[in-house]
C-alpha positions in Angstrom: 13.8 -0.2 -33.1 15.9 -2.9 -34.9 18.9 -0.8 -35.7 19.3 -0.5 -31.8 19.4 -4.2 -31.5 22.8 -5.1 -32.2 24.2 -2.5 -29.4 20.8 -3.8 -27.0 21.9 -7.4 -27.3 25.7 -6.6 -27.2 24.7 -4.5 -23.6 22.8 -7.9 -22.6 25.8 -10.6 -23.4 28.0 -7.6 -20.6 25.5 -8.2 -18.1 24.8 -12.2 -18.3 28.6 -12.3 -18.3 29.3 -10.4 -15.3 25.8 -10.4 -13.7 27.0 -6.8 -11.6 25.0 -3.7 -11.3 28.0 -1.3 -13.2 27.0 -4.1 -16.4 23.5 -4.5 -16.5 22.1 -0.7 -15.4 23.4 0.4 -18.9 22.0 -2.1 -20.8 18.8 -1.4 -19.0 18.3 2.0 -19.6 19.6 1.6 -23.5 17.3 -0.8 -24.4 14.6 0.5 -22.7 14.6 4.3 -23.9 15.2 2.4 -27.7 13.4 -0.2 -27.8 10.3 0.3 -26.1 9.0 3.0 -28.7 5.5 1.3 -28.5 5.3 2.8 -25.2 5.2 6.0 -26.9 2.4 5.7 -29.7 -0.2 5.6 -26.7 -1.2 2.9 -26.9 -1.0 -0.2 -23.8 1.9 -2.0 -23.2 0.3 -4.3 -21.6 -2.8 -4.4 -24.1 -2.4 -4.0 -28.0 -5.8 -4.4 -28.4 -6.6 -1.0 -26.5 -5.2 2.7 -26.0 -3.4 3.5 -22.1 -5.5 4.6 -19.4 -5.6 5.3 -15.5 -1.6 6.0 -14.9 1.5 4.4 -16.3 0.4 0.8 -16.4 -3.2 1.8 -18.2 -5.4 0.0 -16.1 -8.8 2.2 -14.8 -9.6 -1.0 -12.0 -6.4 -0.3 -10.7 -7.2 2.3 -8.4 -10.1 0.5 -7.6 -8.5 -2.7 -6.3 -6.0 -0.5 -4.3 -9.3 1.1 -2.9 -10.5 -2.0 -1.7 -7.3 -3.9 -0.7 -6.8 -0.9 1.4 -9.9 -1.7 3.6 -9.5 -2.7 7.1 -11.8 -5.4 7.7 -9.9 -6.4 4.3 -6.9 -6.0 6.0 -7.7 -7.9 8.2 -9.2 -11.1 6.6 -5.8 -11.3 4.9 -3.8 -10.6 8.1 -1.8 -8.2 7.2 0.3 -5.9 9.1 1.0 -3.2 5.5 -0.3 -0.3 6.1 -0.9 0.8 2.8 -1.4 -0.9 -0.3 -0.1 -0.1 -3.5 -0.8 -2.2 -6.8 2.5 -1.2 -8.1 5.5 0.1 -5.4 7.5 3.0 -6.7 10.1 2.4 -4.4 10.4 -1.6 -5.2 10.4 -0.7 -9.0 13.4 1.6 -8.0 15.7 -1.3 -6.2 14.9 -3.4 -8.9 16.2 -1.2 -11.9 19.0 0.1 -10.5 20.0 -3.3 -9.2 20.2 -3.6 -12.8 17.8 -6.9 -12.2 15.9 -6.2 -15.5 18.6 -7.6 -17.4 19.8 -10.5 -15.5 19.8 -14.3 -17.3 16.8 -15.3 -14.8 16.1 -17.9 -17.2 19.1 -19.8 -16.2 17.0 -20.8 -13.1 14.7 -22.7 -14.9 17.0 -25.8 -15.7 18.1 -26.7 -12.7 14.5 -26.9 -11.0 13.3 -29.1 -14.2 16.7 -30.8 -13.5 15.1 -31.7 -9.9 11.3 -32.8 -11.7 9.6 -29.4 -10.3 7.2 -28.9 -12.7 7.4 -24.8 -14.0 4.4 -23.4 -16.4 5.0 -20.3 -18.5 2.4 -18.8 -20.0 1.2 -16.4 -21.5 -1.6 -13.6 -22.8 -1.4 -13.0 -26.6 -1.8 -9.8 -26.6 0.1 -8.9 -24.4 3.5 -6.9 -25.3 5.5 -6.3 -22.8 5.9 -10.1 -21.7 4.9 -11.0 -25.2 4.0 -14.8 -26.2 6.9 -14.7 -28.8 9.5 -14.2 -26.7 8.1 -16.0 -23.6 8.6 -18.7 -26.2 11.4 -18.0 -27.9 14.0 -18.5 -24.5 11.7 -21.8 -23.7 12.8 -23.6 -27.5 16.1 -22.2 -26.6 16.3 -23.1 -23.0 18.9 -26.0 -22.3 18.0 -29.2 -20.5 17.5 -32.2 -20.1 14.5 -32.2 -22.2 15.1 -29.8 -24.7 15.0 -31.6 -28.0 11.9 -33.6 -26.8 9.8 -30.0 -25.9 11.1 -28.9 -29.3 9.6 -32.2 -30.9 6.5 -31.5 -29.4 3.4 -30.0 -31.4 1.6 -27.3 -29.7 -2.3 -28.4 -28.9 -5.1 -26.5 -28.9 -6.4 -26.1 -25.1 -10.1 -25.5 -24.8 -12.7 -24.4 -22.3 -16.6 -25.7 -21.8 -16.1 -26.2 -25.5 -14.4 -22.5 -26.8 -10.9 -22.4 -27.9 -8.8 -20.7 -24.7 -5.0 -20.5 -26.2 -2.5 -23.1 -27.3 -0.5 -25.5 -24.9 3.0 -27.7 -25.3 4.1 -29.8 -22.6 7.2 -31.9 -22.1 7.6 -33.8 -18.9 7.7 -31.2 -16.3 7.8 -27.9 -18.2 4.6 -26.4 -20.0 4.4 -23.5 -22.3 0.7 -21.8 -22.1 -0.2 -19.2 -24.9 -3.6 -18.0 -23.4 -6.2 -16.4 -26.3 -7.5 -12.9 -26.1 -6.1 -12.6 -22.8 -3.7 -8.8 -22.2 -1.2 -8.6 -19.3 -3.6 -9.4 -16.6 -4.7 -12.0 -17.9 -7.5 -13.1 -15.3 -8.9 -9.7 -15.7 -8.9 -10.3 -19.4 -10.3 -14.1 -19.3 -11.6 -14.8 -15.0 -12.9 -18.3 -16.9 -9.6 -20.1 -19.0 -7.1 -18.1 -16.2 -8.8 -20.2 -13.0 -9.3 -23.4 -15.3 -5.4 -23.0 -16.0 -4.4 -22.5 -12.6 -7.1 -25.7 -11.2 -5.8 -27.6 -14.1 -1.4 -26.9 -13.0 -2.1 -27.6 -8.5 -4.7 -30.8 -10.2 -1.6 -32.2 -11.5 -3.7 -32.4 -14.4 -3.2 -32.6 -18.3 -3.9 -29.4 -20.4 -5.1 -32.0 -23.8 
C-alpha cells in the first residue's frame, strides 16, 4: 500500500484540479484496486473487530432491514412510493462510481458552510476502516477556514454518556469532530445509546462537554 500511494496521490491531485470523469475515474480505479488490500483479507472493512459476513456489505442484519422496509404497512406508514427498498442499490453505486465521484474534493464544500455560520458535525467510529477516524480527523485539521488555527489548538475532550466513556470530541465555533468509541461504520447499530445521545445533543444545540 505504501509503494502505491505516490501514484494514487498524483491521480487524486489531477482529479482535484480538473474535477471531471476523465481525471477522477482513473484515480478511483487505481487507488481502490491498489490501496484497498485490507478488503481481500476477509475482515470487515466497516468494523475491524469482525470478519466479513453477509455479502459485500459484511452485515448479515441488512437482509432483515430490507425485509422490514419492504413490508407494505411500513412503507405506508412512511408514505413511501418506492416499490422495492434495497439497502445499497447497485445502480446508484455504479452511477456514482462511473462519474468519478469517489475522488472529487467534496471537502471543499465544507468551508462555505462554516463561514455561513452553519453547524457542521463530522463523526466516525473508532473501529471503522473504510471511513476511519484517523483520516477524517486529518482532513478536518487541514481544512482551510477562518477558524482553522483555533480549532487545531483545541484539545480533544472526553465525552461520556451516563457516566461511561463514549468517545472524544473537539469543537470550535460551529465545527465539531467526534470519535465514537466501540463503533464501526454502522454507529447506531453498534452503540445505540451513545449515538442517540450524540444526535440529541446536536439537534438540541447542546455542548458535548
